[in-house]
C-alpha positions in Angstrom: 0.0 0.0 0.0 2.8 2.4 0.8 4.5 1.8 -2.5 1.3 2.5 -4.4 0.8 5.8 -2.4 4.4 6.9 -3.1 4.0 6.3 -6.9 0.6 8.0 -6.9 2.2 11.1 -5.4 5.4 11.2 -7.5 4.5 14.7 -8.8 4.5 16.0 -5.2 8.2 14.9 -4.9 9.2 16.1 -8.3 7.6 19.5 -7.5 9.9 19.9 -4.5 12.7 20.5 -7.1 15.0 17.7 -6.1 16.0 14.9 -8.5 13.7 11.9 -8.1 14.8 8.4 -8.9 12.1 5.8 -9.5 13.2 2.2 -8.9 10.1 0.1 -9.1 11.5 -2.5 -11.5 10.2 -6.0 -10.7 9.2 -5.1 -7.2 7.2 -7.5 -5.1 4.2 -5.2 -4.6 3.6 -5.3 -8.3 3.9 -9.1 -8.3 1.1 -9.2 -5.6 -1.1 -7.0 -7.7 -0.5 -9.0 -10.9 -0.4 -12.4 -9.2 3.0 -13.0 -10.6 5.6 -14.9 -8.5 8.4 -14.6 -11.0 9.9 -11.1 -11.0 11.0 -11.5 -14.6 7.3 -11.7 -15.5 6.7 -8.1 -14.3 7.9 -6.3 -17.4 4.5 -4.9 -18.2 4.0 -3.7 -14.6 7.5 -2.1 -14.6 6.7 -0.3 -17.9 3.5 1.0 -16.3 5.4 2.6 -13.5 7.9 4.0 -15.9 5.1 5.7 -17.9 3.6 7.0 -14.7 7.0 8.4 -13.6 7.5 10.2 -17.0 4.0 11.6 -16.6 4.9 12.9 -13.1 8.2 14.4 -14.3 10.7 11.8 -13.0 14.0 12.0 -14.9 15.9 9.0 -13.5 14.8 5.4 -13.6 16.4 2.2 -12.3 15.1 -0.7 -14.4 16.2 -4.2 -15.4 14.7 -4.2 -18.9 16.2 -1.1 -20.3 15.1 -1.3 -23.9 11.4 -1.8 -23.1 11.3 0.9 -20.5 13.2 3.3 -22.6 10.7 2.8 -25.4 7.8 3.3 -23.0 9.5 6.5 -21.6 10.2 7.9 -25.1 6.6 7.3 -26.3 5.2 8.8 -23.1 7.4 11.8 -23.3 6.5 12.3 -27.0 2.8 12.2 -26.2 3.2 14.6 -23.2 5.2 17.1 -25.4 2.2 17.3 -27.8 -0.1 18.3 -24.9 1.7 21.7 -24.5 
């Protein structure tokens, strides 16, 4: 529950002006939500947190699956840039 609250409030931390690092890759709380016992099976869940992080303005991510998360971050950033 605490992890979900922290991720839901990422914008609050970003707005403080300090660099925010999001390291949710393959975390157990996502496995519980997704009913996935194997951390390797949490790529989609990790990508979801990356997109949420980009949306909140996070600039630094710690992930295991770099290519998939980079693609997700790039697409999210491209969409966000079109909103302005």
